[in-house]
N, CA, C and O atoms as a Tinker XYZ file with bonds, in Angstrom:
   308  protein
     1  N     64.258000  -12.748000  -42.656000    73     2
     2  CA    63.317000  -11.996000  -43.546000    64     1     3
     3  C     61.866000  -12.113000  -42.619000    63     2     4     5
     4  O     61.640000  -13.052000  -41.856000    81     3
     5  N     61.002000  -11.038000  -42.838000    73     3     6
     6  CA    59.866000  -10.674000  -42.195000    64     5     7
     7  C     58.709000  -11.639000  -43.049000    63     6     8     9
     8  O     58.818000  -11.925000  -44.241000    81     7
     9  N     57.763000  -11.997000  -42.298000    73     7    10
    10  CA    56.445000  -12.691000  -43.011000    64     9    11
    11  C     55.965000  -11.603000  -44.120000    63    10    12    13
    12  O     55.837000  -11.903000  -45.307000    81    11
    13  N     55.664000  -10.053000  -43.496000    73    11    14
    14  CA    55.226000   -9.196000  -44.862000    64    13    15
    15  C     55.986000   -9.355000  -46.058000    63    14    16    17
    16  O     55.482000   -9.761000  -47.105000    81    15
    17  N     57.469000   -8.971000  -45.902000    73    15    18
    18  CA    58.199000   -9.156000  -46.767000    64    17    19
    19  C     58.386000  -10.394000  -47.778000    63    18    20    21
    20  O     58.688000  -10.192000  -48.954000    81    19
    21  N     58.197000  -11.648000  -47.275000    73    19    22
    22  CA    57.981000  -12.649000  -47.782000    64    21    23
    23  C     56.818000  -12.821000  -48.423000    63    22    24    25
    24  O     56.894000  -13.313000  -49.549000    81    23
    25  N     55.863000  -12.571000  -48.042000    73    23    26
    26  CA    54.329000  -12.275000  -48.741000    64    25    27
    27  C     54.690000  -11.337000  -50.168000    63    26    28    29
    28  O     54.512000  -11.820000  -51.286000    81    27
    29  N     55.123000  -10.187000  -50.000000    73    27    30
    30  CA    55.533000   -9.312000  -51.197000    64    29    31
    31  C     56.259000   -9.959000  -52.139000    63    30    32    33
    32  O     55.835000  -10.145000  -53.279000    81    31
    33  N     57.379000  -10.338000  -51.733000    73    31    34
    34  CA    58.308000  -10.861000  -52.669000    64    33    35
    35  C     57.829000  -12.296000  -53.512000    63    34    36    37
    36  O     58.115000  -12.501000  -54.692000    81    35
    37  N     57.055000  -13.221000  -52.659000    73    35    38
    38  CA    56.094000  -14.180000  -53.436000    64    37    39
    39  C     55.146000  -13.734000  -54.385000    63    38    40    41
    40  O     54.967000  -14.227000  -55.499000    81    39
    41  N     54.527000  -12.744000  -53.870000    73    39    42
    42  CA    53.309000  -11.949000  -54.769000    64    41    43
    43  C     53.993000  -11.635000  -56.130000    63    42    44    45
    44  O     53.525000  -12.039000  -57.194000    81    43
    45  N     55.131000  -10.891000  -56.035000    73    43    46
    46  CA    56.010000  -10.207000  -57.116000    64    45    47
    47  C     56.297000  -11.113000  -58.072000    63    46    48    49
    48  O     55.987000  -10.998000  -59.258000    81    47
    49  N     57.028000  -12.235000  -57.461000    73    47    50
    50  CA    57.683000  -13.506000  -58.517000    64    49    51
    51  C     56.374000  -14.237000  -58.965000    63    50    52    53
    52  O     56.375000  -14.447000  -60.178000    81    51
    53  N     55.293000  -14.666000  -58.331000    73    51    54
    54  CA    54.281000  -15.573000  -58.828000    64    53    55
    55  C     53.020000  -15.059000  -59.017000    63    54    56    57
    56  O     52.222000  -15.900000  -59.430000    81    55
    57  N     52.445000  -13.622000  -58.801000    73    55    58
    58  CA    51.451000  -13.169000  -58.846000    64    57    59
    59  C     50.273000  -13.971000  -58.109000    63    58    60    61
    60  O     49.097000  -14.050000  -58.464000    81    59
    61  N     50.816000  -14.473000  -57.130000    73    59    62
    62  CA    49.868000  -15.350000  -56.058000    64    61    63
    63  C     50.063000  -15.061000  -54.691000    63    62    64    65
    64  O     51.149000  -14.643000  -54.290000    81    63
    65  N     48.977000  -15.274000  -53.847000    73    63    66
    66  CA    49.194000  -15.113000  -52.391000    64    65    67
    67  C     50.007000  -16.300000  -51.904000    63    66    68    69
    68  O     50.188000  -17.202000  -52.721000    81    67
    69  N     50.453000  -16.409000  -50.851000    73    67    70
    70  CA    50.916000  -17.544000  -50.194000    64    69    71
    71  C     49.973000  -18.859000  -50.215000    63    70    72    73
    72  O     50.275000  -20.012000  -50.522000    81    71
    73  N     48.807000  -18.353000  -49.815000    73    71    74
    74  CA    47.613000  -19.631000  -49.743000    64    73    75
    75  C     47.528000  -20.042000  -51.262000    63    74    76    77
    76  O     47.663000  -21.249000  -51.457000    81    75
    77  N     47.326000  -19.245000  -52.381000    73    75    78
    78  CA    47.357000  -19.564000  -53.676000    64    77    79
    79  C     48.418000  -20.701000  -53.833000    63    78    80    81
    80  O     48.214000  -21.846000  -54.238000    81    79
    81  N     49.679000  -20.102000  -53.396000    73    79    82
    82  CA    50.849000  -20.927000  -54.020000    64    81    83
    83  C     51.005000  -22.266000  -53.469000    63    82    84    85
    84  O     51.490000  -23.209000  -54.094000    81    83
    85  N     50.501000  -22.317000  -52.068000    73    83    86
    86  CA    50.527000  -23.591000  -51.179000    64    85    87
    87  C     49.420000  -24.689000  -52.037000    63    86    88    89
    88  O     49.617000  -25.878000  -52.287000    81    87
    89  N     48.283000  -23.893000  -52.360000    73    87    90
    90  CA    47.159000  -24.938000  -52.745000    64    89    91
    91  C     47.821000  -25.158000  -54.067000    63    90    92    93
    92  O     47.647000  -26.345000  -54.347000    81    91
    93  N     48.373000  -24.670000  -54.832000    73    91    94
    94  CA    48.802000  -24.981000  -56.086000    64    93    95
    95  C     49.845000  -26.075000  -56.043000    63    94    96    97
    96  O     49.726000  -26.908000  -56.942000    81    95
    97  N     50.701000  -26.227000  -55.312000    73    95    98
    98  CA    51.511000  -27.265000  -55.121000    64    97    99
    99  C     50.960000  -28.348000  -54.240000    63    98   100   101
   100  O     51.483000  -29.439000  -54.469000    81    99
   101  N     50.077000  -28.352000  -53.324000    73    99   102
   102  CA    49.377000  -29.193000  -52.831000    64   101   103
   103  C     48.571000  -30.037000  -54.044000    63   102   104   105
   104  O     48.614000  -31.259000  -54.187000    81   103
   105  N     47.817000  -29.072000  -54.894000    73   103   106
   106  CA    47.043000  -30.089000  -55.849000    64   105   107
   107  C     48.096000  -30.776000  -56.860000    63   106   108   109
   108  O     47.923000  -31.944000  -57.207000    81   107
   109  N     49.223000  -29.997000  -57.338000    73   107   110
   110  CA    49.863000  -30.686000  -58.157000    64   109   111
   111  C     50.573000  -32.154000  -57.955000    63   110   112   113
   112  O     50.861000  -33.047000  -58.753000    81   111
   113  N     50.731000  -32.005000  -56.513000    73   111   114
   114  CA    50.940000  -33.463000  -55.738000    64   113   115
   115  C     49.749000  -34.267000  -55.611000    63   114   116   117
   116  O     49.871000  -35.458000  -55.898000    81   115
   117  N     48.654000  -33.858000  -55.248000    73   115   118
   118  CA    47.753000  -34.651000  -55.221000    64   117   119
   119  C     47.304000  -35.187000  -56.673000    63   118   120   121
   120  O     46.729000  -36.272000  -56.762000    81   119
   121  N     47.550000  -34.485000  -57.687000    73   119   122
   122  CA    47.351000  -35.106000  -59.235000    64   121   123
   123  C     48.256000  -36.185000  -59.403000    63   122   124   125
   124  O     47.863000  -37.246000  -59.888000    81   123
   125  N     49.601000  -35.989000  -58.997000    73   123   126
   126  CA    50.780000  -36.880000  -59.326000    64   125   127
   127  C     50.306000  -38.082000  -58.322000    63   126   128   129
   128  O     50.435000  -39.142000  -58.934000    81   127
   129  N     49.898000  -38.260000  -57.246000    73   127   130
   130  CA    49.543000  -39.127000  -56.581000    64   129   131
   131  C     48.235000  -39.967000  -56.963000    63   130   132   133
   132  O     48.181000  -41.188000  -56.819000    81   131
   133  N     47.458000  -39.390000  -57.336000    73   131   134
   134  CA    46.410000  -40.055000  -58.276000    64   133   135
   135  C     46.358000  -40.774000  -59.146000    63   134   136   137
   136  O     45.547000  -41.688000  -59.296000    81   135
   137  N     47.568000  -40.333000  -60.123000    73   135   138
   138  CA    47.762000  -40.607000  -61.465000    64   137   139
   139  C     48.957000  -41.941000  -61.415000    63   138   140   141
   140  O     49.022000  -42.869000  -62.222000    81   139
   141  N     49.966000  -41.673000  -60.054000    73   139   142
   142  CA    50.897000  -42.668000  -60.333000    64   141   143
   143  C     50.926000  -43.774000  -59.004000    63   142   144   145
   144  O     51.907000  -44.477000  -58.767000    81   143
   145  N     49.679000  -43.789000  -58.197000    73   143   146
   146  CA    49.587000  -44.496000  -56.982000    64   145   147
   147  C     48.124000  -45.354000  -56.930000    63   146   148   149
   148  O     47.097000  -44.989000  -57.501000    81   147
   149  N     48.256000  -46.442000  -56.205000    73   147   150
   150  CA    46.623000  -46.675000  -56.308000    64   149   151
   151  C     46.130000  -46.336000  -54.825000    63   150   152   153
   152  O     45.576000  -47.163000  -54.101000    81   151
   153  N     46.373000  -45.156000  -54.503000    73   151   154
   154  CA    45.951000  -44.590000  -53.063000    64   153   155
   155  C     44.420000  -44.040000  -53.319000    63   154   156   157
   156  O     44.051000  -43.693000  -54.441000    81   155
   157  N     43.796000  -44.009000  -52.472000    73   155   158
   158  CA    42.543000  -43.559000  -52.359000    64   157   159
   159  C     42.161000  -42.057000  -52.438000    63   158   160   161
   160  O     43.088000  -41.341000  -52.059000    81   159
   161  N     41.279000  -41.522000  -52.748000    73   159   162
   162  CA    41.182000  -40.099000  -52.561000    64   161   163
   163  C     41.156000  -39.534000  -51.237000    63   162   164   165
   164  O     41.522000  -38.373000  -51.053000    81   163
   165  N     40.706000  -40.348000  -50.205000    73   163   166
   166  CA    40.736000  -39.945000  -48.696000    64   165   167
   167  C     42.355000  -40.174000  -48.467000    63   166   168   169
   168  O     42.871000  -39.284000  -47.792000    81   167
   169  N     43.201000  -41.175000  -48.896000    73   167   170
   170  CA    44.653000  -41.158000  -48.654000    64   169   171
   171  C     45.459000  -39.858000  -49.266000    63   170   172   173
   172  O     46.346000  -39.233000  -48.684000    81   171
   173  N     44.961000  -39.619000  -50.516000    73   171   174
   174  CA    45.799000  -38.785000  -51.227000    64   173   175
   175  C     45.496000  -37.450000  -50.444000    63   174   176   177
   176  O     46.424000  -36.665000  -50.255000    81   175
   177  N     43.934000  -37.098000  -49.877000    73   175   178
   178  CA    43.864000  -35.961000  -49.386000    64   177   179
   179  C     44.642000  -35.809000  -48.235000    63   178   180   181
   180  O     45.110000  -34.685000  -48.050000    81   179
   181  N     44.866000  -36.606000  -47.492000    73   179   182
   182  CA    45.445000  -36.415000  -46.103000    64   181   183
   183  C     47.201000  -36.510000  -46.456000    63   182   184   185
   184  O     48.031000  -35.982000  -45.716000    81   183
   185  N     47.569000  -37.281000  -47.719000    73   183   186
   186  CA    48.826000  -36.864000  -47.662000    64   185   187
   187  C     49.449000  -35.595000  -48.194000    63   186   188   189
   188  O     50.616000  -35.217000  -48.087000    81   187
   189  N     48.307000  -34.956000  -48.857000    73   187   190
   190  CA    49.058000  -33.546000  -49.337000    64   189   191
   191  C     48.389000  -32.421000  -48.059000    63   190   192   193
   192  O     48.287000  -31.225000  -48.335000    81   191
   193  N     48.062000  -32.828000  -46.992000    73   191   194
   194  CA    47.638000  -31.888000  -45.920000    64   193   195
   195  C     46.193000  -31.426000  -45.603000    63   194   196   197
   196  O     45.908000  -30.472000  -44.878000    81   195
   197  N     45.293000  -32.264000  -46.269000    73   195   198
   198  CA    43.793000  -32.026000  -46.139000    64   197   199
   199  C     43.157000  -32.981000  -44.875000    63   198   200   201
   200  O     43.059000  -34.198000  -45.032000    81   199
   201  N     42.842000  -32.489000  -43.935000    73   199   202
   202  CA    41.890000  -33.364000  -42.892000    64   201   203
   203  C     40.592000  -33.877000  -43.431000    63   202   204   205
   204  O     40.170000  -34.998000  -43.146000    81   203
   205  N     39.990000  -33.069000  -44.188000    73   203   206
   206  CA    38.510000  -33.124000  -44.363000    64   205   207
   207  C     38.482000  -33.491000  -46.087000    63   206   208   209
   208  O     38.849000  -32.750000  -46.999000    81   207
   209  N     38.027000  -34.616000  -46.164000    73   207   210
   210  CA    37.932000  -35.156000  -47.706000    64   209   211
   211  C     37.057000  -34.316000  -48.550000    63   210   212   213
   212  O     37.417000  -33.985000  -49.680000    81   211
   213  N     35.957000  -33.968000  -48.064000    73   211   214
   214  CA    34.840000  -33.548000  -48.607000    64   213   215
   215  C     35.336000  -31.986000  -49.276000    63   214   216   217
   216  O     35.098000  -31.541000  -50.399000    81   215
   217  N     36.012000  -31.436000  -48.282000    73   215   218
   218  CA    36.496000  -30.117000  -48.562000    64   217   219
   219  C     37.742000  -30.190000  -49.690000    63   218   220   221
   220  O     37.907000  -29.379000  -50.601000    81   219
   221  N     38.476000  -31.226000  -49.436000    73   219   222
   222  CA    39.851000  -31.459000  -50.423000    64   221   223
   223  C     38.985000  -31.707000  -51.982000    63   222   224   225
   224  O     39.256000  -31.067000  -52.998000    81   223
   225  N     38.098000  -32.586000  -51.909000    73   223   226
   226  CA    37.393000  -32.873000  -53.046000    64   225   227
   227  C     36.807000  -31.487000  -53.838000    63   226   228   229
   228  O     37.181000  -31.244000  -54.985000    81   227
   229  N     36.024000  -30.760000  -53.251000    73   227   230
   230  CA    35.623000  -29.507000  -53.549000    64   229   231
   231  C     36.425000  -28.719000  -54.033000    63   230   232   233
   232  O     36.037000  -28.140000  -55.048000    81   231
   233  N     37.580000  -28.449000  -53.605000    73   231   234
   234  CA    38.528000  -27.722000  -54.066000    64   233   235
   235  C     39.598000  -28.315000  -54.974000    63   234   236   237
   236  O     40.420000  -27.561000  -55.494000    81   235
   237  N     39.627000  -29.503000  -55.169000    73   235   238
   238  CA    40.231000  -30.137000  -56.206000    64   237   239
   239  C     39.135000  -29.816000  -57.377000    63   238   240   241
   240  O     39.622000  -29.316000  -58.391000    81   239
   241  N     38.167000  -29.966000  -57.377000    73   239   242
   242  CA    37.125000  -29.709000  -58.252000    64   241   243
   243  C     37.321000  -28.376000  -58.907000    63   242   244   245
   244  O     37.443000  -28.262000  -60.126000    81   243
   245  N     37.346000  -27.408000  -58.100000    73   243   246
   246  CA    37.240000  -26.057000  -58.542000    64   245   247
   247  C     38.596000  -25.686000  -59.436000    63   246   248   249
   248  O     38.604000  -24.972000  -60.439000    81   247
   249  N     39.833000  -26.402000  -58.776000    73   247   250
   250  CA    41.131000  -26.140000  -59.559000    64   249   251
   251  C     40.989000  -26.969000  -60.907000    63   250   252   253
   252  O     41.040000  -26.378000  -61.986000    81   251
   253  N     40.814000  -28.313000  -60.836000    73   251   254
   254  CA    40.894000  -29.121000  -62.169000    64   253   255
   255  C     39.536000  -29.374000  -62.899000    63   254   256   257
   256  O     39.501000  -30.038000  -63.934000    81   255
   257  N     38.635000  -28.934000  -62.444000    73   255   258
   258  CA    37.105000  -29.275000  -62.966000    64   257   259
   259  C     36.945000  -30.529000  -62.997000    63   258   260   261
   260  O     35.990000  -30.993000  -63.621000    81   259
   261  N     37.780000  -31.293000  -62.378000    73   259   262
   262  CA    36.843000  -32.526000  -62.211000    64   261   263
   263  C     37.177000  -33.260000  -60.885000    63   262   264   265
   264  O     38.258000  -33.045000  -60.338000    81   263
   265  N     36.303000  -34.092000  -60.376000    73   263   266
   266  CA    36.701000  -34.498000  -58.783000    64   265   267
   267  C     37.845000  -35.348000  -58.869000    63   266   268   269
   268  O     38.270000  -35.907000  -59.880000    81   267
   269  N     38.266000  -35.388000  -57.798000    73   267   270
   270  CA    39.461000  -36.261000  -57.601000    64   269   271
   271  C     39.262000  -38.013000  -58.285000    63   270   272   273
   272  O     40.072000  -38.695000  -58.914000    81   271
   273  N     37.932000  -38.302000  -57.866000    73   271   274
   274  CA    37.780000  -39.847000  -58.526000    64   273   275
   275  C     37.667000  -39.414000  -60.046000    63   274   276   277
   276  O     38.276000  -40.238000  -60.728000    81   275
   277  N     37.150000  -38.494000  -60.753000    73   275   278
   278  CA    36.869000  -38.586000  -62.476000    64   277   279
   279  C     38.599000  -38.332000  -62.743000    63   278   280   281
   280  O     39.112000  -39.054000  -63.598000    81   279
   281  N     39.351000  -37.478000  -62.137000    73   279   282
   282  CA    40.619000  -37.254000  -62.606000    64   281   283
   283  C     41.198000  -38.450000  -62.399000    63   282   284   285
   284  O     41.659000  -38.988000  -63.405000    81   283
   285  N     41.303000  -39.022000  -61.364000    73   283   286
   286  CA    42.188000  -40.488000  -61.284000    64   285   287
   287  C     41.496000  -41.686000  -62.517000    63   286   288   289
   288  O     42.235000  -42.429000  -63.163000    81   287
   289  N     40.518000  -41.682000  -62.613000    73   287   290
   290  CA    39.898000  -42.447000  -63.836000    64   289   291
   291  C     40.271000  -42.128000  -65.153000    63   290   292   293
   292  O     40.445000  -42.933000  -66.068000    81   291
   293  N     40.422000  -40.514000  -65.207000    73   291   294
   294  CA    40.404000  -40.101000  -66.519000    64   293   295
   295  C     42.060000  -40.148000  -66.894000    63   294   296   297
   296  O     42.406000  -40.427000  -68.042000    81   295
   297  N     42.952000  -39.882000  -65.942000    73   295   298
   298  CA    44.393000  -39.900000  -66.215000    64   297   299
   299  C     45.437000  -40.841000  -65.815000    63   298   300   301
   300  O     46.658000  -40.815000  -65.964000    81   299
   301  N     44.374000  -41.961000  -65.085000    73   299   302
   302  CA    45.345000  -42.978000  -64.822000    64   301   303
   303  C     46.340000  -43.793000  -65.819000    63   302   304   305
   304  O     46.039000  -44.293000  -66.902000    81   303
   305  N     47.461000  -43.794000  -65.243000    73   303   306
   306  CA    48.305000  -44.748000  -66.360000    64   305   307
   307  C     49.057000  -45.985000  -66.043000    63   306   308
   308  O     49.636000  -46.602000  -66.937000    81   307
């Protein structure tokens, strides 16, 4: 399957671009790690594929409306 066909199929199934789809799954994984482990925000950002913790925190806040630290403190079980 060619890349353009994959992009069109993904858009048709999810109404998201490839980048949005990947970001969604990265942040879901990051949220689970923050809730279920004692990993730091820096460790979580690297674990889900972000090299820059500040960029990860900024994008995480756009997605969840909380910083990773606030999310961790609020939803830690």
